[in-house]
C-alpha positions in Angstrom: -5.7 -10.6 -67.9 -4.9 -8.0 -70.7 -6.9 -6.0 -72.7 -5.6 -5.8 -76.6 -6.6 -2.3 -77.9 -4.9 -2.0 -81.1 -1.9 -0.7 -82.4 0.2 -3.1 -80.2 -1.0 -2.4 -77.0 -2.4 -4.3 -74.4 -3.7 -3.2 -70.7 -4.0 -4.9 -67.7 -7.7 -5.2 -67.2 -7.6 -4.2 -63.1 -5.6 -1.1 -64.3 -9.0 0.1 -66.7 -11.0 2.8 -64.8 -13.1 3.8 -68.2 -13.7 3.1 -71.6 -15.1 6.0 -73.0 -17.3 6.4 -76.9 -15.6 9.0 -78.7 -19.8 10.6 -79.8 -20.6 10.0 -76.4 -17.7 12.1 -74.7 -18.3 15.4 -77.5 -22.0 15.2 -76.1 -20.5 16.0 -72.2 -18.7 18.8 -71.2 -17.5 17.5 -67.9 -16.0 14.2 -69.5 -14.5 16.5 -72.6 -13.0 18.7 -70.1 -11.2 15.7 -68.4 -10.0 14.3 -71.3 -8.3 17.8 -72.5 -6.8 18.1 -68.9 -5.6 14.7 -69.2 -3.7 15.3 -72.9 -2.4 18.8 -71.7 -0.5 17.4 -68.5 1.0 14.4 -71.1 -1.1 11.4 -69.9 -1.7 10.1 -73.5 0.2 7.7 -74.6 -0.5 7.4 -78.3 -0.4 11.1 -79.6 -2.1 9.8 -83.2 -5.6 11.1 -82.9 -6.5 10.3 -86.6 -9.4 8.2 -86.8 -9.7 8.2 -82.6 -13.1 5.7 -81.9 -12.4 5.2 -78.2 -10.5 6.7 -74.7 -9.6 4.6 -72.1 -8.7 5.8 -68.6 -6.2 3.7 -66.7 -4.4 4.1 -63.5 -1.6 2.0 -63.3 0.3 0.1 -60.8 0.4 0.3 -56.6 0.2 3.3 -55.1 1.1 3.2 -51.3 -1.9 3.7 -49.3 -0.2 6.9 -47.6 0.2 8.4 -50.9 -2.7 7.2 -52.7 -4.3 10.5 -52.3 -1.1 13.0 -53.8 0.1 10.7 -56.4 -2.8 9.4 -57.8 -1.6 8.8 -62.0 -3.7 8.3 -64.5 -2.8 7.3 -68.1 -5.0 8.0 -71.0 -5.0 6.2 -74.4 -6.7 6.0 -77.5 -8.2 3.6 -79.9 -9.1 3.0 -83.4 -11.5 0.1 -81.9 -15.1 0.8 -81.0 -16.0 0.6 -77.0 -18.6 -2.0 -78.3 -15.9 -4.4 -79.6 -13.6 -3.7 -76.5 -16.6 -4.6 -74.1 -17.0 -7.7 -76.3 -13.5 -8.7 -76.1 -14.0 -8.1 -72.4 -16.8 -10.3 -71.8 -14.6 -12.7 -73.7 -11.9 -12.6 -71.5 -14.3 -12.7 -68.6 -16.2 -16.3 -69.8 -12.6 -18.0 -70.2 -11.6 -17.2 -66.5 -15.3 -18.6 -65.5 -14.8 -21.8 -67.6 -11.2 -23.0 -65.7 
């Protein structure tokens, strides 16, 4: 299943590692530094930083077991949708899957 994060972007749920609220990110030096590192390394998908409310970190695709440590790739997405709304969307998807 996919999670729609706005701006016509859908992310596979199994690829999502973290959904981080911008306000809580600014309070943590470690997390903020990690996000800056991802941005500096060009791992960000949408470089439009206007009105960002949420950061989504993903690790897409299957990585061969032997190369897992050396080639772990992370992708950073930004969203204008709040992390609370994204969580509600995710719960809605999980509920629909359970009904089937």
